[in-house]
C-alpha positions in Angstrom: -3.1 40.7 13.0 0.9 39.9 13.3 0.1 37.8 16.2 -2.8 35.7 15.0 -0.3 34.9 12.4 2.4 33.8 14.7 -0.1 31.6 15.8 -1.0 30.1 12.4 2.7 29.6 11.6 2.9 27.7 14.8 0.3 25.4 14.0 1.3 24.7 11.3 5.0 24.5 12.2 4.2 21.4 14.5 0.8 20.0 13.2 1.1 20.0 9.6 1.8 16.1 9.7 -2.0 15.6 11.5 -3.4 18.3 8.8 -1.7 15.6 5.7 -2.6 12.4 7.2 -6.4 13.8 8.2 -6.9 15.8 4.8 -5.5 12.8 2.9 -8.1 10.7 4.5 -11.4 13.2 4.2 -10.2 14.1 0.4 -10.3 9.8 -0.1 -13.3 9.1 1.5 -15.1 12.1 -0.1 -13.7 10.6 -3.6 -15.0 7.3 -2.2 -18.7 8.8 -1.6 -18.2 10.4 -5.0 -17.6 7.5 -7.2 -20.2 5.6 -5.3 -23.2 8.1 -5.8 -22.7 9.4 -9.2 -19.1 7.6 -10.6 -16.0 9.4 -10.4 -13.7 9.1 -14.0 -10.1 8.2 -13.1 -9.0 11.9 -14.9 -11.5 13.7 -12.4 -10.0 12.5 -9.1 -9.2 15.1 -7.3 -7.2 13.3 -4.6 -4.6 13.1 -6.9 -3.9 16.8 -7.3 -4.4 17.3 -3.4 -1.5 14.5 -3.3 0.4 16.2 -5.8 0.2 19.4 -3.5 1.3 17.9 -0.7 4.1 16.3 -2.2 5.5 19.9 -3.3 4.9 20.5 0.2 7.0 17.8 1.7 9.7 18.2 -0.9 10.4 21.9 -0.2 10.8 20.4 3.8 13.2 18.4 2.4 15.2 20.7 0.4 15.0 23.2 3.2 16.1 20.7 6.0 18.7 19.1 3.5 17.5 15.7 4.2 19.2 12.5 3.1 21.4 13.8 0.0 22.9 11.1 -0.4 19.9 9.3 -1.3 18.5 12.0 -3.7 20.8 10.7 -6.5 18.8 7.1 -6.3 15.6 9.1 -6.3 16.1 11.2 -9.8 17.6 8.3 -11.4 13.9 6.4 -10.8 12.1 9.5 -11.8 14.8 9.9 -15.2 14.6 6.3 -16.6 11.1 6.4 -17.9 12.1 9.6 -19.5 15.8 8.3 -20.7 13.7 5.2 -22.7 11.2 7.2 -23.8 14.2 9.5 -25.7 15.9 6.4 -27.0 12.6 4.7 -28.3 11.8 7.9 -30.6 15.8 7.7 -31.6 16.0 4.2 -32.3 12.2 3.6 -33.7 10.3 6.0 -35.1 7.0 4.0 -34.9 6.5 5.5 -31.3 4.8 8.8 -31.1 4.4 10.3 -27.7 1.9 13.2 -27.0 1.7 15.2 -23.6 -0.8 13.2 -22.0 0.8 10.1 -22.0 4.0 11.5 -21.3 2.4 12.5 -18.3 1.0 9.1 -17.4 4.3 7.8 -17.7 6.0 10.2 -15.4 3.1 10.2 -12.7 3.1 6.1 -12.8 7.2 6.5 -12.0 6.5 9.3 -9.4 4.1 6.5 -7.3 7.0 4.6 -6.7 9.3 7.7 -4.7 6.2 9.2 -3.2 6.4 7.1 -0.1 9.9 7.9 0.6 9.2 11.4 0.1 6.3 11.1 2.5 8.6 9.3 5.1 11.6 11.8 4.6 9.0 15.0 4.9 7.2 13.1 8.2 10.6 12.4 9.9 11.4 16.2 11.2 7.9 16.5 11.9 7.7 17.2 15.6 3.9 16.4 15.8 2.6 15.3 19.0 -0.7 13.7 18.1 0.4 12.2 14.3 -0.5 8.5 16.3 -3.7 9.9 17.7 -5.1 11.0 14.3 -3.3 7.6 12.8 -5.5 5.5 15.0 -8.6 7.6 15.3 -8.5 6.9 10.9 -8.3 3.2 11.6 -10.9 2.3 14.3 -13.4 5.0 12.6 -12.5 2.6 9.3 -12.8 -0.5 10.8 -16.1 0.6 12.8 -17.7 1.8 9.4 -16.9 -1.7 7.9 -18.5 -3.6 10.6 -21.2 -1.3 10.7 -21.9 -1.8 6.8 -21.3 -5.7 7.3 -24.1 -6.0 10.4 -26.4 -4.1 8.4 -25.6 -5.0 4.8 -24.9 -1.7 3.4 -24.5 -2.0 -0.7 -22.3 1.9 -0.5 -19.3 -0.2 1.3 -19.6 -3.6 -1.0 -16.1 -4.4 -1.9 -17.3 -6.0 -5.2 -20.9 -5.4 -5.6 -23.2 -8.4 -5.9 -20.3 -10.5 -7.4 -18.7 -11.7 -3.9 -18.1 -11.4 -0.7 -16.8 -7.7 0.8 -17.2 -4.8 2.8 -14.7 -1.8 2.4 -13.6 1.4 4.1 -14.1 4.4 2.2 -11.2 4.6 0.6 -12.0 4.2 -4.0 -9.6 1.8 -4.8 -10.3 -1.9 -3.5 -7.1 -3.1 -4.4 -5.4 -0.6 -2.4 -7.1 -1.8 0.8 -5.2 -5.0 1.3 -2.1 -2.9 1.8 -4.2 -0.3 4.4 -5.4 -2.7 6.5 -2.1 -4.8 6.7 -0.2 -1.6 8.4 -3.1 -1.0 10.6 -3.0 -4.7 11.9 1.3 -4.4 12.4 0.6 -1.3 14.2 -1.7 -2.5 16.8 0.0 -5.3 17.2 3.6 -3.6 18.1 1.2 -1.7 20.7 -0.3 -4.7 22.0 3.6 -6.3 22.3 5.3 -3.2 23.3 2.7 -1.7 26.1 -0.2 -4.3 26.9 -3.5 -3.4 27.4 -7.2 -4.1 27.0 -7.6 -1.0 25.0 -4.9 -1.7 22.3 -6.1 -5.7 22.4 -9.6 -4.3 21.6 -8.5 -1.9 19.0 -6.5 -4.8 17.4 -9.4 -6.9 17.6 -11.7 -4.3 15.6 -9.2 -3.5 13.0 -8.4 -6.8 12.3 -12.2 -7.9 12.4 -12.6 -4.9 9.8 -9.3 -6.4 7.3 -11.3 -9.6 7.6 -14.1 -8.4 6.3 -12.9 -6.9 3.4 -12.9 -10.2 1.3 -10.0 -10.3 -0.9 -7.6 -13.1 -1.2 -4.2 -10.8 -0.3 -6.2 -9.8 3.2 -7.1 -13.8 3.5 -3.7 -14.5 3.1 -2.1 -11.8 5.4 -4.3 -13.2 8.2 -3.5 -16.6 7.6 -0.1 -16.3 8.0 0.0 -13.9 10.7 -1.9 -16.1 12.2 0.9 -19.2 11.8 3.8 -16.5 12.5 2.4 -15.5 15.7 1.8 -19.0 16.8 5.5 -19.9 16.0 7.2 -17.5 17.3 5.2 -16.1 20.2 6.6 -18.8 22.9 4.1 -18.3 25.9 2.2 -21.1 24.2 2.9 -24.8 25.3 2.5 -26.6 21.7 -0.4 -28.4 22.3 -2.2 -25.3 22.6 -0.1 -23.9 19.1 -1.3 -27.0 17.2 -5.0 -26.8 18.7 -5.1 -22.7 17.5 -3.5 -24.1 14.1 -6.4 -26.1 13.7 -9.1 -24.1 14.4 -8.1 -21.3 12.2 -7.5 -23.7 8.8 -11.5 -24.5 9.8 -12.7 -21.4 10.7 -11.0 -20.1 6.7 -12.4 -23.2 5.1 -15.9 -22.7 6.6 -15.6 -18.6 5.7 -14.4 -20.0 2.2 -17.8 -22.3 1.8 -20.5 -19.9 3.3 -19.2 -16.9 2.3 -19.5 -17.5 -1.7 -15.7 -16.9 -2.4 -15.2 -20.5 -3.0 -18.0 -20.7 -5.5 -16.9 -17.1 -7.6 -13.8 -18.6 -7.9 -14.1 -22.1 -8.2 -16.6 -20.8 -11.3 -13.7 -19.2 -13.1 -11.4 -22.0 -12.4 -13.9 -24.1 -14.4 -13.9 -21.9 -17.2 -10.7 -20.0 -17.5 -7.9 -22.4 -15.1 -6.3 -22.3 -12.2 -3.6 -19.5 -12.8 -6.4 -17.5 -14.2 -8.9 -18.1 -10.9 -5.5 -17.5 -8.6 -4.2 -14.4 -10.2 -7.3 -13.0 -10.9 -7.2 -12.3 -14.4 -3.2 -10.7 -14.2 -2.0 -13.6 -16.2 -4.2 -12.3 -19.1 -2.2 -9.1 -18.2 1.3 -10.7 -18.2 0.2 -12.2 -21.6 -1.6 -9.2 -23.6 0.8 -6.1 -21.9 4.2 -7.7 -20.4 5.3 -10.4 -22.5 4.9 -8.2 -26.3 6.4 -5.2 -24.3 9.5 -7.4 -23.5 9.5 -9.2 -27.0 10.1 -5.7 -28.5 12.6 -4.6 -26.0 16.2 -3.6 -27.1 19.3 -4.4 -24.8 19.0 -1.0 -23.3 15.6 -2.0 -21.9 16.3 -4.8 -19.8 18.6 -2.4 -17.7 16.4 0.9 -17.7 13.0 -0.8 -18.9 10.8 0.4 -21.2 7.3 0.3 -21.4 4.6 2.1 -24.0 1.2 0.0 -23.5 -1.7 0.8 -21.0 -1.0 1.7 -17.7 -1.1 -0.3 -15.4 1.0 -2.9 -16.7 0.0 -6.9 -14.9 -1.0 -5.6 -11.6 1.9 -7.6 -10.3 4.6 -4.9 -8.5 7.6 -7.1 -8.5 6.7 -7.7 -12.5 5.9 -4.2 -12.7 8.6 -2.6 -11.3 10.9 -4.3 -13.2 9.4 -3.4 -16.6 8.7 -0.3 -15.8 12.5 0.3 -14.4 14.6 -2.5 -15.7 17.2 -4.1 -13.6 19.0 -1.3 -12.5 15.9 0.7 -11.1 14.6 -2.4 -9.6 18.1 -2.8 -7.6 18.0 1.2 -6.4 14.5 0.8 -5.5 15.0 -1.4 -2.7 17.8 0.2 -1.9 16.2 3.3 -1.5 13.3 1.6 0.3 15.6 -0.5 2.5 17.7 2.6 3.6 14.7 4.4 4.6 11.1 3.4 5.0 12.6 -0.3 6.0 15.5 0.8 7.9 15.0 -1.6 10.7 16.9 -3.4 13.3 17.5 -7.0 12.5 15.8 -8.2 15.8 12.7 -6.2 15.0 10.9 -9.3 13.8 7.2 -8.1 13.3 8.6 -5.0 11.2 10.3 -7.8 9.2 7.2 -10.0 8.9 5.5 -6.9 7.3 8.5 -5.8 5.1 8.3 -9.7 3.5 4.4 -9.9 3.6 4.4 -6.4 1.5 7.0 -7.9 -0.9 5.2 -11.0 -1.3 1.4 -9.8 -1.6 2.3 -6.7 -3.4 4.4 -8.9 -6.1 1.2 -10.9 -6.6 -1.5 -8.1 -6.5 -0.5 -5.1 -7.2 -0.8 -1.5 -6.1 1.5 -1.8 -3.2 4.7 -0.1 -4.3 2.8 2.6 -6.1 -0.2 3.1 -3.9 -0.7 7.0 -2.9 -3.3 6.2 -1.0 -0.9 4.0 1.6 1.7 6.2 1.1 1.0 8.3 4.2 -0.1 5.5 6.5 3.2 3.1 5.6 5.2 6.5 6.5 3.7 6.7 9.8 3.5 3.5 10.8 7.6 2.5 9.6 8.3 5.7 11.6 6.8 4.2 14.5 8.4 0.6 14.2 11.7 2.3 13.8 11.6 4.5 17.2 14.3 4.7 18.6 15.7 1.6 17.0 14.1 -0.3 19.6 14.3 -3.8 19.5 10.5 -5.7 19.2 10.7 -8.7 21.7 8.0 -11.1 21.1 9.8 -14.2 23.0 
C-alpha cells in the first residue's frame, strides 16, 4: 500500500502540470456541452469552482517553494484595492450598501487579473516532461473539431448561432476564444521558426485555419496584422513577392467579409446605430451606461485605486476596465507584475513581443483577455515556452 502511495505522489509531483492543463480543458468542454444542450447559468458553471481549487493548489506550491517574494506585494495590492474602495465608499457615502454576493463578485473579478501570474509561477517549478505534448494535443483537437464543424455545418459549434458566420471549439465564452487561438498560433509559429519541419508547418496551418473559422473581428484583425508582420520581418522573400502576398491577403479578406455574411451583418448595425457602435460591437453603449456614470461619481482617491459599483463586467474593453477597476496605481502595478513575470522576454525575441503588443491592443478593444480564466493556463504555457533559456528567436 505504501509503495502504491509513493508512486501516486511521484506521479502527481512530476505530472501535476499535465493533470491541471488536461483537466481544465475537459471541464471547459463539459461546460460547453451542458450549456449548448440545456443551458448553463453563470453562477452554475462548475469550471469556476475547479479553477478555484487549482488556484489554491498552485498558491500552496508557490508558498512552499518560496517563489518571487518581492512581487507578492504587487499581487496583494491588486487584490486589496477593491476592498479599500468598498470601505472608503461605505465610509464617505452611506448610499452604497453591499451584500455578500456583490462583494464576492468584486473580489472574484479582482482575482482574475492575478490568476495567470499564479498559474505561471506554479508552472515554473514543474518538472513535467509532457506539458507541451498535452498543450499541442488540445490545440490540434480543437482545430480539427472546428474544421469538421465547418465542413459538416454542425450547429453545436456555431460562434454566434444563425446571426452571423463563425465556428468555435469546446469553449463556452466565445469572447475568450480569440486569445485561445492567438496563443496556439504563436506557439506553432515559434516551433516552425525554431525547428522547421513539415509536421510543425502542417500543425501551424491547421490551428490557423481553426482560428480563421472563428469569425470574430479580433481574430481576423490578429491574422491580418500577423500576416503583414511576417512579410515585413521575414527577409527571405523579395519585395515583389511580399507585395504580391500582401495583395493576395487583402483580396482574400475582402472576399471573406463579403461572402461570409459578416459585412452585411455589421453594415446593418452601422446604418442603424453608427460606425463606432458597429466597430466596437455595442461596447460604446456600455461605456456610456457604466463607465461614464461611474467616473462622474468618483472621489479623488478613486482615480488612484479605482472604484466600480455597477454591474460586472464593465465595458468589456480591458484597458478601460483595468483603469476603472484599479485606478492609476493598480493599472501601473498590473503591467509591472505582468512584464516582470509572464512577459519577461529577451528584447530580441520579436515573436514574443509581437504577441504582447497584440495581447494589449486586441484585449484593450475586445475585452476578456486580461481576466480570462479559460486562457490563463494556455498563456502561462506559451510564455514559459517563449522564455525557454531566454533564447533569441531570430527570424531574419
